[in-house]
Structures are given as structure tokens and as C-alpha cells.
N, C-alpha and C positions, 0 to 999 in steps of 0.2 A: 444940892446937897451939897456939903461944903467937905473933902478930905483931907487928909495930911499925908503925903507922902513926900516920901527920904529919898534925895537924889546926893550920890556921893562920887565927887569925883578925887580922881586918883590929882597928885600932884608932886611930880617928880620932884627929890628935895636930893641933896647934895649925901644926905644920908641914907638914902632909900624911899620909900614911897611914904606921904604922909596923904590923909583925907580930909577932904573938907566938905562939910556937911551942908546942905541947902533943903528947904522944906519946900514944899508945894501946898500953898493953902489948897486947889481946886485942880483937878483935870484941866480945865484951861489953862494954868498956870504954866503947862508945858512945854517945852519947847519943841520948835517948829522947825524939820528939813526945809532949808530954801535950796530952791532948784532940784534936779534931780536927786532921787531916792534909790539906790544902789547897792546894792547888796554884796555883788561880785564883780569886778571887771577885769577880765582877763585880758593880757596879751602875752605875745610866746616869752617875750623879757620877764612878766611880774602879774603876779596879779593883784588887785588890791580887794580887801574886805571891808564893810562899814555894817553897823548894824545899830539902829536906834534904839538906845535904852538906855532913856536918860534916869531911869531908879536904879541904875546899876551901879555896887560895889568895884566890880571886877568882872573881865566879859574873857572869856578864853575862845580864840579857836583851835580846831580840834580837825584835822587832815586827815583822811583815810584811803586805803589802796581797793577798797571795795565801797559797794552800795551798800553791805548788809555784814554785820559779824565781826571779828578782827580788833585789833586794841590803836588807836590813831597811832602813825605813824610820829605824829609830833604833834605839841600843842602849844600856841602862840599865842600869849597873852598879848589883849588888846589893847589899846589908849584910847583915856578920853579926850576926843576933841570937842569941835563945836555942834551945838544944835543938840544937845542928848546923843551926837553921836560918838560910838566906839568904833576904832582905825585900825587897821596891821596890814603892813604888805608883805609880798613873799615873793624872791627876786629871782626864781627861774619859771623854768614853765612845766605846769601843773595840769595842763590840760589829759585830764581823763581820770583824774582824783575828784577825791569826795568830801565834801566838808560839813561839819554840824556847828553850832555856837554853842555856850553853857553860858548864863547870866547870874550873877551871884546878887540877890537881892536879900537885905537884912541877914548879914551871915549864914545864907541859902541858897546853895546852887539848887536849879532849877531845875535843871537836865536839858541831855542834848535838844535842840534845834537846829531844823533846816534854813531857820531865821522865818521872817515873815515873806520875805520875796522870791524865795528861789526859783529861778526859772530852769533850774534844770535839775532832774530828781532821779537818785537811784530805785531800784524795786520799793513797793511800795513806800516810797516819799519820805524817809526816813531821817534819807541825808541829802543835801543836795550838790549837786555838781560842778565843777569848772569844767565848762565847754566853751569851744569859739563855736557861738550861735552863727554868724556866717555860714559855717560849715555842714548847717543842717537845712538850708535853702535846697530843694530840691530845683534837676534844669531846667529852664526856662520859669524859674521864681521871681526874677525881676523885671519880667514879661508882662505877669499877671497882674490883670486888669479885672475892675467888679465890672459884671453886665449892667447894661447901662439904664439907669431908674428916673427918670421923668420927675414924678409924682410919688408921693405915698401912698397916695390912694391907687396905686397901679398893681400896688402890693397882694399877693397869693401867697399865705403864710401855710407850710404844712409841715406840722409838728411829728417830729420822730426821735426816738433813742435807738442807738445805734445796733443793739443784739434785737429787740423787737424785728428792726427793719429788713436783719439782711442772716437771722442764726437758721430760719428753715432748712432743713437738709434738701428741699426741692426746690430751693432761689435760684441754684444753677451757679452761686455766687462762691468764689476760691474763698477769699478772708472772711467770710461768713461772723458776723459778730466785730469787726474791729473798722476802723479809720479807712482803710484802703476796702474795704466793700464798698466804698461809694467812690473809688476809682476804675472800678469794672465796665466794661463798656461790652455790650452783645450778650448780655447774661439772659437767661432765657429760663422759664421751665423746661420740663419734659413736654410739657404741652401746647409748648409755643408762646405761652403770655412772658411779654419781657416783664422783669425785674431788675433791681437793684434801679443806677443813675438814669437806664433808658426807660424806666417804667416811670420817674419822675417828670424827664424832657417828653414824654406821651401823655400825664395827665396836663400839665401845661403851668404846675404854680411855677411864681418868681422866687420864695423863697425859702430854704430848708431851716426848720428850727431844729436844733440838737438837743437832746437834753442834757445836762449837766456834762462837760466832756473836760471841767480842770479835773484835777488829782483829787479822791475822794479819799474816804475810807474804809467803808464798807465788803469791796471787795480785796482778798487778799492777792494781790497778783503771785507770790511766788504758787499756788496753788489753782493756774489756771483751767487744768485737766480737770479739776472737781468741778461741778455743777455750780455758780455762782452768779447771781443778778441782784442788782438794785438798780434803782431810778440815778442816782447820785448825788440828793440833795444832801450832803453830809460831805462838808468841805474842810481840805487839811493844806492843798497847797494850790491856791486861788490860780498863779499863774504859769503853770504847767497843764499841759497835756496828761488824762488817766493813762497809767499805762495798762491795764485791763483791756484798751482796745488796741492795742498797739501790737506788733509781732516779736517784743523783744521787751518786755518790761524794766531789765538788767539793764538796759545799755541805754543810758538819759536820750541819747540824738537821735533814736529811731521815733520816739513815740513822738516829738517834735518835726522831724519830716516828714513821715506818714500823715501827721494832721494837716500840715502845709499842702500836702501831694492832695488830698482830701480836699480842700480847700481849693485848691487849683482847679482840681476835675472836676467840682463843681460850677465854677466861672466860667470855664470851658463849653458846658455844659448851659450856661444862661442862666444859672440857680443861684442865685444870692445865698449867703450864708448867716443863719441867727444865732447866738449862742447863748443859750440859757446860763445865769449866772445867780449865785445864789450868798451873797454881800453880807446877809440881813442876820446870818448866823454861823457856828464851824459845829462840825460832829460831837466835839468836845470842847468842852470849855477849860478846867482843871486840867493842866496836861496838852492845852494845845499850842501851838504856835504864838499867838497872840501873849498867851496868858503867860508863857515860858520867857516870852522877852520884855514887855511890859504888863507887869499883874496889875488887870484892875482897868485897864484904859482902852478898851477895845469895847469893855461891853459894857452895856446899862447894868446898873443896880438899882433895887429895889430902896424906898425910903429908910426899909431895917439894913441896908445892905447886903443881902443878898443880888446872885448876880437873877435880872430880870427874862423874864420867857414870854416878849409876844410871840416867836417864833415857834412854839408847842415842842421846842428841838433842844431844851433848855439855858438857851441862852439868846440875846438878843446886841447885837452889832449899835456902837455910839456913830453915828454914820454925823451925827453934829458937832463930832471934836474934830477937832481942827486935823490932827493926823489920819484920824481914819475918815474923812472925807479927802484928803490928799491921795491917803492907799488908794479907792474906790476909784476915783478920776483919773489916777496915774496908772490903777489893772487897766481901767478899760480903753484905756488910750492906747498898752501895751498888747491888749488883743486886735486892738485894732493895726496896729503899725507892724507888729510881726508876726502875724499870722493873718490877714490882711482879710480879717473878720468884718461883717457887712450889718450887722444888729444884733440888739442884746434886747432878752427876755430877762426884767426882772423876777426872781422869787419873792412872793411876801414883800412888792414896794412899799407898801403902807408901813412896814417898819423904819422907814429912810426919809429924812427926812427933805421937805422940798426944797431947801440951798441946795442940798446935797447934787440932787437928781438936776434942779438947774446949772450944780456947775459940772456936770457931767456931758450934760446936752450942750452946753457953751465947747467945751474943751473938747467932743466928737464934730459938730460943725468947722471949729478949727483945720479940723481934719479933711473932712467929706459928709457936705450937710444933706447927703442921702442914706448915712447910716440911719437905720430904724430903731427907735426905742419904742420900750414898750411893758407895761408890767402887771403885775396881780393889785389891785387896787385896795389892797382889804392886807390884814395884820390874820397869825391865829390868836393873837388874845389881846390885850390892850396895851399899846406898848408907853413906854415912861416918858415921854413925849404929848402934849398936848395934842386934841387929834386936829384942829387947823393946820398944825406946823407940820402936817406929814403927806408923805404921797399917798393919800387915799383915794380910793375914787371919786370921792364927792368935791376933791379938790382938784382933782386932773387940769378943771378949767379954769387955774391958777398954774399951768404949767404950760410952757411952748411947745408943740412937737414931742410930745412925749405921750404914747396909748396907753388905754388899760381895758381891761377883759371885759366884757357886759356879761354878769352873771343875771341880771333884768330879761335881755335877750335870750339866752340857754335858758333860765328856769320858765322863762314863757312859752318857751316851744316844747321843752320835755320835761320840765316838772322841778321841784326846788332840790333844792340840794342839801342833804342830809334826810331825805325820805323816799328812798329809790323805788317805792314802788304807786309814789302818788306821782301821776301825769299832768297834765297841760294841755294846750291847744293841740297836740298830734294827738291825744288820748281822747279828741274830742271834748272836754272838760271846757266850757264856758267861761267868756270874762277875763280871758286872756289875751284877745286883740289889740290891747293898748300896748301891752310889752312888746308885742307882733312889730306895732309900727315905729314904736320906738327904737326896735332896732332897724328896722328896714329907713328911719331917717339917720341910722348911723350915731344917734345917740344926745343929737344938736335940739335946741329947742325949737319944737314945730307946732304950729296950732293946730293941726289936726291931730295930734298922737294923743292927748288924753280927753279925745271928743266926749266918748259914754264910755259907759263899763264899771262896776264896780272895782275892776284892777286898777290903778293908774299907778302911771310910774312918778315915784318921787322926788325927783329930780335930773332935769338935763343938763347932766354935768361933760359932757363932749361940748368945748368951743366950736370944734371943728370935727367932721367924719372922721377923717384922719386918724384923730384919739381913742378913735370906739374899735376896742376889737369884736366883732361878728361870730359866735361861735355856738354852736350846741352839746361838745361833746372833746375831750382832752385827756392827755394822760393820768389827769387824777377826776377819781370818781369815774364811775361805771362811760362805761364808751358810748356808743349812739346804741349800734343793736340791744346788747345787755339793758340797756333802759326801757326800750322798746318795749322787749320781752319781759322786765318786770314789771311797766304799767300797762300791758297789753298781753297777760297770759294766756289767755284764749286768741289771742290773734294766729294766724296763719302765718307761714314766712311768705310769701306774697306781700299778706296785708300789711308788714313791719315791712317790708322793702318800698313799698308803695311808699311807705311815710318817710322812713330813709330819703329816698329821692325829694318829697315835698320841704324835708328840717334842709336839705341841702341848699335846695333852691333858695331858700328863706337868707341864709346864710350870703351865697352867692349874689343875691340881688338885693343883697345890703350894700346901703350907699360906706358904714363902715368896711373898715378893713378885712376882709372874710381871710380864717385862717382853720384849716382844715387837718383832723387828727389824723397820724399815718393808718393807713388801713381802713378809717370808713368811708372809703371809697371802693372796698370790697368788701363789703360787710364786716369786718374781722369782726371777732367779738372775744372777752375774759374772763367769759365761764362765769358773768357773776360777778368777779371778782370787782370792788370799785379802789382797794387802796393794793394793789398790786404791787407795791414800790418793790415786796425783794421776792414778788411768787416764782415759780420757775419757768423756761422759756413756754412752756407747752399752753400755758398760757400767756405768758405776754408777746407769745409771738407774732409777726403775723404769717400766717399758712397761707402759701401761694396759689396754692389747688383754688382758692377764692375765688380769684381773678380769670379762672375758668368757666366758673360755678354763677357767679355772678357778674361776667361780662357785661350785662347791659346796665347794671348800675356803673361801673365803671366809664365805659362811652357816657353815661349820660352826665356823671361828677365832668366828666374832661369837656364835652361839650358847655355845660356852664361855664364854667372856666373860659374855654376858648370865646366862647359869648358873652362874657362880660371883657376879656382884654379887647376884641375886638371893639365894643360899642363903649364910648365914654360917656355917656348916658347914667353905663350903671354906677363907675365911678365918679361923682362930680367934683369929690374932692376939696369943694368950699359950702360954707355952712348957706350964707347967703342965696347961692345958689339953690341947693338944696330945698330951702325955704320957697324959692319962686319956680320950680319946675317938677317936685315932687307932690302930688295931687292925689291924696287919698280917696277911693270911692263907696259910694254911701253900701256898706254892707247890707242885703235882703236877710243876710241868715247868720247864726252867730256859727265859733269857727271856721270862718270865712275871711280872708285880707284881701284886697283890691287896690291897687297903687296904680298909676300913670306917670310916666315922665315924659310932662307936655315939648310939644313942640321937636327941636332937636337940640336938646342941653347938649356945651362942649362942642360944638358941631356932628352931632353923629347925623349917621348915613340913614337909622332911620328916625319913622316920624311918631312923637307919640304912643312910644313904646308902653302895651300895658301889662302888667303878671298880676293874675289871681292866684292865691293859694286858697284852696279847699280844702282843708282838714277833717270833714264831715265825711259818714261812710254813706253818703250819697253826692247824688248829681246837684250843682244849684245852679244857679242860671242869675246874669250880671247883662246888663245892659250897657251896649254900646253904641258910638255914636255911627251916623249914615255912614256908609263907604265901607269900600273894599279892605280887609284886613289878611294880613299874609301871617301866617301862623307858624310860630317856629319852637314850641314845646306845649306838649299836650299828651295826656293819658301818658304818664311814664317815658313817653321819646323827646329827643331834642333835635334839633338837624340845622343851627342856626346860618348855614349857610344856603342849603340848597330849601328849608323851608317845609312846612307838613301840608299844603296845601292855603287856600284861603277861606274866611267865612264872611259874610256880610253884617252889615253893622244891626243892629237892634240885637234881642235878648238871644245871648249866644251860651251854651250850657259847660259845665267846668266836672270834668269827670270825680267820682270820690276820688278823694284821699289823693289829689294832686294837684299839680299848677298849670295854667293854661297861659302861655307868652306869647303877645303877636304885636304888630303892630303895624302900622299904614302902611 
């Protein structure tokens, strides 16, 4: 599509302002900012402002004393400069003041915006703030270091929403629902169960994946005494933390400092931080910061000239355009450098083009190659680019060191997305073994995965198992406990708990990177609500009494994590090694998947680790080679250090709806 956009640059002349018109034939002709793209640079002597608005006729900078309300204390006309930028300088100390830009295009003033690059904002993010970012660093920030990570294969991900994790009144946490909740040590329930950051350490995860924490639109920060909830997939200001998770959304420096305190506390606990990022769409289109700055440029259009909508949220961003790509790359780098974030999960990553995702990976590698990047390898609708150019799951084999979620493994375990009542392997339905094997192998090509059965995996899309996210539930759709209720409504609580353990055994013995939804380790539910993006706390919160009630489940999951972290055979991290050492054993019955990690892969201390997953409602038998076998997991119990006794080779029994894990 070729579009004509008008660029009007003011040229100062002796008799006042003259205007020179320049036509752009297409978005590809828009100028690109070279070097740093910063809208506000503060010093006590002066503050420099710059806005990229190449189609503007005029741009005004407005200064305010407060983050909301009141009239501007002054308005400064900005001057056209290089590469589509408009610039202004104010030679005084503006620390603590607020500002907006107002852009005029085709004779129309588009309305106030904090810009696209606000790094500090007032309440509800309507105005940007002038602050000294160095003054937001908590004590010790300069000494903050990422916990060691030798390989992506060593990662165990834990996805949480700030409010879900700590809002329960029984959590024992003071800053419930806030960034600071993850800085409190020693928190417990009245029944003595660890909560908060101590719970995470006890569980043993390596990475906390926090749902969107940038400034989003749907929670009114002026009314935090009124119950409000949202997942946060409605971006407003991409480069500043959301105020609803801070103790004071009116003070711009508070949300920044408290986010950093959270990151530092998690790092000190040995846990890395993954940030959920939503660059694929904005909360609104007309009236968004993008649209009020450079109309049309940041969003894709349909052939008819309308805004495209592959996000299902009203728009889709145009990552393939030079300044959108630069924006995404620089934004990710900013979160790494300013906030010490250790990883990124890309929402609807399939909307972004491959070249942009490669540019992000390259930029991050130059800072720290241990930063992990993964995302949803799909879109909510068909994007406006060819499918083979997008970061879709089936193109992950064309991306290096970027991972995607495996819906094949998830659906083979619990049943298909979009039909809550239909089960799969866990519910005892036949024919899903290939999908389970696919997940165990980490999505790489393996000669035994598509061996038999009607359900075959259509494509081996991971080049390496570290590109494959193994999971059975996440914030989106039903959590595991609810899905088991929906697919097996007559099953008892104990039966569902057994299957819960079995599902997480599959996830945590996969060669892919395991991912756990917060609360699954205590059998949390959402009362059957699958799209709980704005449901109240009683639906979304983790109710911490469940940890005492389901302590056996928590201990089982923490035992699985400890086993995985102690034994590198479960996390080989290399496709050739997986093909060499992972051997699937012949199944004697449906709904049984058995595999062996031959020898001592990656120098493991255990030999011939064997895992049998039995989803049947009765025991099954598996043939083991002769010799003495040490049992570490059996009948819903796990003891990777002490063990659970020994078995002689030959036919061994595996209990109904359970896993058997043993080694020579």
C-alpha cells in the first residue's frame, strides 16, 4: 500500500515562520532517528526535549506543576530539527514538573500526549514527568547482579500477576498487590505456610514471569481504594512501571524505585525477573500516544485503509517499519539497563516480523546473552504481513535463541483450547501420546515422536529444546484445576489432584523449558472462569490456605523442580543430545508414555533415568532391564535425594494416574 503523508517543516525567515511542504510516498520514506531516541534529558541546568513527529506542522511543549488538572505553567513552541525530530530546551531546573506534547497535523491539533518515550509519568500516565532517574535507584542498586544462569535449559519459569500472588488477606504480606510485596521476607500464613518471596525460594523456580507491569490503561490510579483488576494487556506508556502496583501513583519516582526494589529483592533471592511485554497493540488507537504523535505510522492498515486488527484489540503495530522496530529494540534495552530485567515474554509475538525479533535478540545479546526471550507464537487474527515473515511458532526454527509456547503439548495433556469440556491424555482419552512425546522431547525433531497413533504433531518447529516452552496452564484460559474439573466433572478431588501431579510431572521432565502458572503448585482455581482478565480478586487471587490444604502437591512440585535442577539429564539443552539419549519405550497400553534417558547424559550422577507417565484409571506394567533400580517418584510422592526404595528389573507396576521415576 502506498500512502501520501504531508511533512511540513518550519523554516525561520526574517519576516516570521514560513512553511515548506514535503510529501512522503510511503511510510518507508519517513526519516529515521540516528542514535539515541530520547524525548526528555534532564540536568539541573537545563532539560532538553525532543519529539519524533515528521508529519507535524507545529509542536508545542506544555509544562505543568501537577500530574493532573490545572493549566500549563508555560507553553514552549518546539523547533523542527533533523530526522523528523522537534526540539526545545528549557534552561532551568525542572525537576518535579510535568509535561505533555501537542502536535498539529494538517491544521488539526491532535491533543496532549506524554510522548511515546515517557520514562516517568504522573497519575494515570497522562503527563510525563521531569525527574532525575539516578535519584530513583534504591540503596545498593549499583551492586545488583543477575543470579547466575549457565544455560537457558536450566530455567524454570513461574508466571504470576502481582495482585493474584499477594492480595489474599491471609498472605501475611504488608504490601498486598504491590511491587513491594516481592521484597518482604519471612511472610507466612496463620498456619505457618511460607508466602511471597519465601514461597518462591521454597518452590525452587529460577525465573518469575510477571504479567504486564508497564503503565496500562484499564485501572484508574486515582481510585485504588475501589476494587479494580486487570491483567494489564492494554498498554499506555511502555517505558514506565504501572502506578497501581506502587504505594503512591501520584509521585513519579515511587513506582520506578519500587519496581527496582522488587527486582533487587528477587535477585538477592536467586531469582531472575521476566517481564511480559505487549508491543503488538495499544489499549486505544485514536487518541493513543502513537496516533497523537505520528498518525498512521505505528499501526498497520488493511488494503481498504482501516486499522488492521490481528491483536483482536482494535489495532496491530507495524514492527516492520523502521522507527517501530527501533522503538521496540530500544524499549527492551531500556528495561534491561534501567531496571535490570532478565527476560521478556512477548504477547502475540506472531504479530511481529522475524527481522524485528532478530534485532531484539541481537541487541540484548550485546548487553547480556543470558537474557531469555520467548513469546506466543500466534496472533488473534491474520496479520497484514505474509505468514512466513512473522514470528509465528512454525517459524521459530528460523529464529535463534527465541522460544515459543507449545500449545500442542498443553492440548495433548489437558484438551484443546476453545473447548473447555474436552479432555485429552489426562482425562483418559486415547491417541494423544504423540503430543506428549513431542513435549517431552522439547519440540525438536525426534525419530520416535510421530511413531504411531492418529494424533500426529504436524511440525517439529524447535531447532533446540530451549526454544520450546513446556506448559499445561497459564493466566490465559482455564487454569489446570478448573480444566480438570471441566473435563472430569465426576472425578473426586483426590483423583484430580493425582492428575494435577501427573501433568506437572510431564512439564517438569520435558526437555523444553518448563513453565508453571502461579498457584498451580497449590491447586489454585479461578472458579471456572477462563478469561479472568478483569474478574475480581475472589476469582483471581491465590488463596494461601490452599498451601496447607494441598501441601502434598506443593511438596511434590518442589521435589520435581529440585530433581530437575540437580540432574542435567532432564535439561540437556541440545537437540542432538536429546536425539542421542532420549529413548521412548514401547507402550503396552493407551494413555501411557514411558521414556529413558540412556546412560548419564550431561554427566548426570544417575544412570538410565526412566520416567513412566500413566494417565489410566488403573495400574499399568512396564518392562525394565534386569538389575536394581532406585525409585525416586512413585504414587504421587517424590524423594529425589533419599529415594523411595528399590525395585528389581523385569515387569514393574505403575499406579493409576501417576508417574514412576527411577534410575539405576
